N, C-alpha and C positions, 0 to 999 in steps of 0.2 A: 503494500499500500504506500509506504513511504517513498519508494522509488518512483512510483506513478506520479505522485504529487510533486516530487522533486523534478521530474521530467517536464511537467507542465509549467512549473515555475520558471525553468530554463527557458522554455518557449516564449513565455511572456516577456522575457528580457532579451529576446532574439539571440539567445545563446544555443549552442549545440544541445540537443535533448538530453544528452548523458552528462552534461557539464557537472551538475551538482552530485549526481549519482557517483561519478568517478571521483569527485572531490572527497566524498565521504569514504569511499574505498573500503578496504578490509581492516583498517586500524582505527576506524571511527568508534566512538563510544555510543552504545544504545543502553539506555536504562529504563526500567520499568518501575513505576510507582503505583502502588495500590492504596487508594485513600478511603478511609472510613471516617464518616462524619456522624456521630450519634445524634439522636433527636435532642433538641435542646429546649428547655422550658423558657429561656430568655434569649431568643436569637438576636434581638436587638442589642444585647450586651455582649455577644461573643461573635468573633469573626473566625470562621473555619480555617480560612488561610488568607493571610494579610495581602494587600495589594501588591502585585509584583509583575515583572515581565518574565520571560523565560530566557535563560542564557544559553539557548540552543540554536541550531539550524532550523529545526522543525520539532514541533510537539504535536503528537496525536493523542486526543482525549476521548476515551470511550466513556460517555457519562451515563449516569443512572437514567433508566427509561421511565421512572416514575416520580422522581423527586428533583426539583430544580435546586439551584445553589450556586451555579457558576454565573458570574457577572463580569461584563466588560465595561471599561471606562472610555467614554468619548466627550471630549470638552468639558471635563469635570463632572459628568453626570454618569451615574452607574445604570446599566441596562441589564436585565435578566436575559441569559441565553435561554432561548425556548427549549422545550423538551420535544424532540422528535425521535420516536423510537428507532433504535438501530442507527441512529446518526452518528457520525464521527466529526468531532470538532478538530479543526487544524489551526494551529497558531504557528505563525512565522516567528521565530525567536530573534533575539538580539544579533546572533551571528549572521542570520539571513539579512537583517536590516543592514548590517555593516557591509556584508559582501555585495548586497544589491545597491550600495551607496544611497540607502534611504528610500529606494523604490517601494520595497516591502517595509512594512512597520511591525514592530514587535508591540503587541497590544498589552496594555496594562489590564490586568484582570484579578479577581479575588474569588474566594468561596465563601458563601454565608451559610449558616446552619439553619435548619428547619424545625419548627415547634412540634410538628406531628410525626415526622418519620426520619429515619436514619437515611444516609445517602452513601452510595458507593461510586468509585470511579477508578478506572485503569488508565494510566497515562504513560505514553512511551516518548522518551526524550531522545533525540538524535543530535549528536555533537561531533565535531571534528576530532581527528587524532590529537591528543594533548600537545604534541610537538609542533602542530601545524600552525602557521601564521594566519591570523584573522585580519583582513584588510579589505577595502573596496576593490572589486574585480577590475583589473586594468581595462577590460572591454566596456566598462560602464563609467569611466572617468575620462573626461576631455576638457577643453577650455570653457565650454558651455556649462558643464557640470563637474567641477572640480571635486576631488575626494573630500568627503565629509567627516571621515573617521580616521584616527590613527591606527597604526598596525600594533598588534599584541599577539602573543602566543596564546593558543587556546587554554592551556593549563593556567596561565596567568590571568586570563579573562575569567575562568571559573572561579579562581581564588578571589578575584575582585568582586565577582558577582555575589558570592556568599558574605563577603565583608560588607558590602553596600546594603544587601538585603537585610542584614541584622540591624542596619541603621535606618532602615525605611527609605532608602535612595535607590537610584536606578545606575547600574554599573555602565550602561551604555552612554550615559551622559558624560562620563569621565573621558570618553574617547572622542567626543564630537569636537570637530575643528571649528573654532569661532572665526566667523569671517564676514 
């Protein structure tokens, strides 16, 4: 599934269809997260998972088919992600935002708890090899659209991601070139 999505993202950027698939290669990291959010008597006092972006190339989220809880933020407003049975939620992560030079955005999202029911989700995180450099792709940088992010090794970005997450900040903001 991830390869199919990556192929289509590459086509949207007028890149070779296998560009991102090949970039991930055999040494990339794939992690699975199983999330359990018990029902909560006071959901307005408890956040299931605080606001964040994903420090990934791509995140696939198989959400609960009965209980909502995933929200995305746009222009400071939180929106519920609708429940569509058997649907797959696809997030482009920070790494994809950097590689696409800002064409794709890493969405701020969170999980809220539910007063009536517990919630389950399975999330697959796809990240580059820890030794690989992350930077805007040369094919997407020119005089009209200069690079918007500085270069960093994947393992250093992951460390920065968790450090800034703990402080409620976004790691990607530390790489943006001001101009």
